[in-house]
N, C-alpha and C positions, 0 to 999 in steps of 0.2 A: 576628105575623111582622113583621120589620123592613122598612124601606124598601129596604135593600140587597138583602135576599133577594128581594123583589118584582121589583126591577130585574134581578137575576140570572136569575130564572125567566123573565122576559119575553124576555131575550136568548136563552135556550135555546130558547124556543118559536119565536122569529123565525128563528134559525139552522136549527132542525128544519124549519120551514115551507119555507124557501128550499131546503133540501136535498131535501125531498120534491118540490118543484116542478122542481128541476133533474133529478132522477131521472126524473120523468114526461116531461120534455122530451127527455131522451136516449132513452127508450123509444119516444116518438113518432117521433123521427128515424130510429131503427132500423127501425121498422115501415114508414115511408115509403120508406126506402132499399130494403128487401127487396121492397116492392110495385113500385117503379119498375124494379128489376132483373128481376123476373118479367115485367113488362109489356114491357120492352125485348127480353127473350129471345123473348117471344111474337111481337112485331112483326118481329123479324129472322129468325125461323124460316123463313118462306117464302123470303127472300132467300138464307139459308144453304143451304136445300135446293136452290134453283136454281143457286147457285154450285157446290155439290157435284155436281149433275147434269151441269153443263157442265165439270167438272174443276177448278173453283175458280180459273180463270185470268182475269186482267184484263189487257187490252192496255195496253202502255206508250204514252206520247205519241209515241215514235219509230215504233212499229208503226202507230198511227193515221195519222200523217203519211204513211207509206209507202203505206197503203191509199188515202188521198186522192189521192196523186200517181199511183198506178197507174191509178185511174179517170180522172184528168186526161189522162194520156198516151193511154189508150184512146180518149178522146173528141176528142183534138186532133191526133193523128198519123194522117194518111191511110193510112199503111202498114197499120194494123190494120183499116181498112175494106176494104182490097184483099186481105188474106190472112187465114188462120185462125190466125195467130200468137198465142201467149199469153205473158204475162209470168210467169216462174217465180221471178225474183229481182229485187229493186229496193232500192237503198240510196243515200243521199246520200254523195257523195265530194268530194274537193278536188283536182282535177287542175290547178288554176290557170287554168282557162278563164274569161276575163272575160265579163261580161254577165248573170250570174245564178247561181243555185245549180246545181252539177254533180250529176247523177244517173246512176248506172250501172244498166243493166238487162240481164238475160239472158232470152232467149226459150226456148220449148220446142224450137226448132230449134237451140239452143246458140249462136246468134248473140248477140253482145254489142253493145249500143247505149249511147252516152253522150250525155246530153241537157244542154243549158244552158237552164234555165227561170227566167224572171223574171216574178213575179206570175202573170198569167193567160196568158202566152205562152211558146211554145217558141222561143227565140231561135236556137239551133243544135242540130243533131244530128249525131253522128259514127258512121258505120258502119265506118270503116276509117281507114287512115293516109294521109299524103301520099305514101307509097311504094307505095300500091295494095294493101296487105295488109288483109284484113278481120279484124275481131275475132271469132274463132270459138273457143268452148270445146270441150273434149273430156271424155269420161268416163275417169278414171284407170285403172279396172280393165281397160280394153281393152289396156293396154300393160304393166301391172305389178300384181301382187297386193300388193306392199309399198306402203305409203302414201308415195308420192313427194312429197306436199305437206307432209310432216311438219316439215321444217325451213324452210319458206317462211313468212316473217312476213306481217303484214297481215291483211286480211279475206278469208277464203277463200269463194269462191262454192260453195255446197253441191254435192256430187256432180260436181265439175269439176276442171280442171287450171289454174284461174285464181285469182289473188289480187291485191288492190290495196292500196297503202299507200305511205308515204313511205320508200322503200328507200334512197335516196341522201342523205337528211337535208337536202334543200333546202326543206322546208316544204310541198311539194305531193305529191300521190299519183302513183305510177306503176302500170302494169298489167303483171303478170307472168303468163306462161302457158307451159306445156309444149305443144309442137307436134309431132305425129306424123303424117306422111303418107308414102305410098308414093313420092312424088316427091322429098321432101326428107329423109326419115329422121327422126332424133331431134334436136330443137332446143329451145332456150328462146328466148322473145322477151320483151323488156322495153320497153314503150311509155311515152313521156313526151311531154307537150304542149309544143310549141315555139311560143311566142307570136309570134315574128318571122315564122314560116311559117303561123301560124293553122291548125295541124294537128298530128297525132301523128307523131313519128319513133320509130324503134325500133332496137335492136341484136339481132342473132341469133347464137347460139352453139350449135355442135353439141355433143352429149354422148352418153354411153353408159350404159346401165343395167347395173350390175355383176351383180346377181342379182335377178330379178323376184320371187322369193319372200322372200328374206332381207334384201334391201337392201344397202347403205344407199341413201338418196335420192341421185340424181346431182347435186343442187344443194344447197349448204348456205350460208346467209347467216352471216357471221362477221366478226370483226375480226382482221386478220393484219398483224403488224408495224406496228401503229398505224394501219392503214387499214381503213375499213369497206368491205365489199363482199360478194362471195360466191365460193365455189370450185365449179368444175364438173369432173366426171369426164369428161375429154375423150375423144371417139371419134366414129366415124361411125355408131354404132348399126346399123340395118339399111338404111343408105343404098344404094339400088339402083345408084347411079353413084359408086362409090368413086374416090378420087383415084388416078391412076396410081402415084404414089409415096406410101407411108404417111406420114401427118403425124407428125412427131417428138413432138407433144404427146399423141398417142393413148395411152390407158390411164394417164394421169397426172392428178392434181388440179391444175388451173390456176386461179389467183386473178385476179379482176377487180375493179376499183374505179372509182368515178365520177370523171371528170375534168371539173371545172367549166369550164375554158377551152374544151375541145373539146365540152362538153355531151353526153358519151356515156361509156359504160363502156369502159375500156381494159384490156388484158391487163397484169398486173403480173409474173407469172411462176409457176413451179411452186411448189406448197406443199410445204415440207419436213415430212414426217410424223414 
C-alpha cells in the first residue's frame, strides 16, 4: 500500500470518528432536552393546576395598586370607622386637583368620593361641590331599560349612571352623571374641578328619555360643525314642577360645547338632523 493510500485511509477514519462523535453529541443534547422538558412540566403541574382551579387569572399591577389603596383608605379615613360603608369601585383619575394622586371611589351607598393622596397621607377628600351638590350615583335600570350610558365616553362606573374622563379636551377629567329625582326630574350633571375655587363646579341640563325600551340615549357626545361637545334631547322628563310656559327647546336635540373663557358648557343651538 502506498503512502498516499495510507494518508487517505487515515483521513477517512478521522472524519468518520468526528462524525460519530458529533452524532453522539446531538443524541445526548436531545436526551437532555427531553428530560428537562419533562422535569419542567412535572414542576409546573401543581402551579398549572392551582391556576386552573382559580380560573387562571393573574392580577394586573393596576388591580394590585387599587387593592392597596382601598385598604389604605379604609385605614386612614375616619368615615369608614363611623359607618358600615364599603368601597365597591376605586380607580385613579386625573381631575387636576393638586397635592397628590387623584382617586375616585364609589361606596355601596352609591355615594362617590374623590381623594387626593400623597404618599401615606390623605391630603383632601371631596364629597360634593362648591355649590352644595353631593356626588351620588344611581342605578340606570331604575329609569330606563335601554342603556342610556351607551354613548357616554370615559370610564363607566359599573352598574351606575356615572362616567369620568376628559370630555372637554382640556387634559383633565370631568365627572358625568345622570340625575333622576322626584324634586328635579331628569337631568345630567357634568362636574369639573376649579383650581381658583379649590372645589368642583358643575353644569346641569334637563333632558327627556324618548323611549325607555328602544332608546336612543338622551345624551350623545359628538363633534358638530367643528366643535366637540354633546347633544341632549331636551325636555322636562317627569319634572313635578313644570314651567308655566313650555320651553321652546323641549323635544329637540340641543348641542352644548365647552367654552374655555367661561369655563363651562354653553348652549350652541339645535342640532339639524
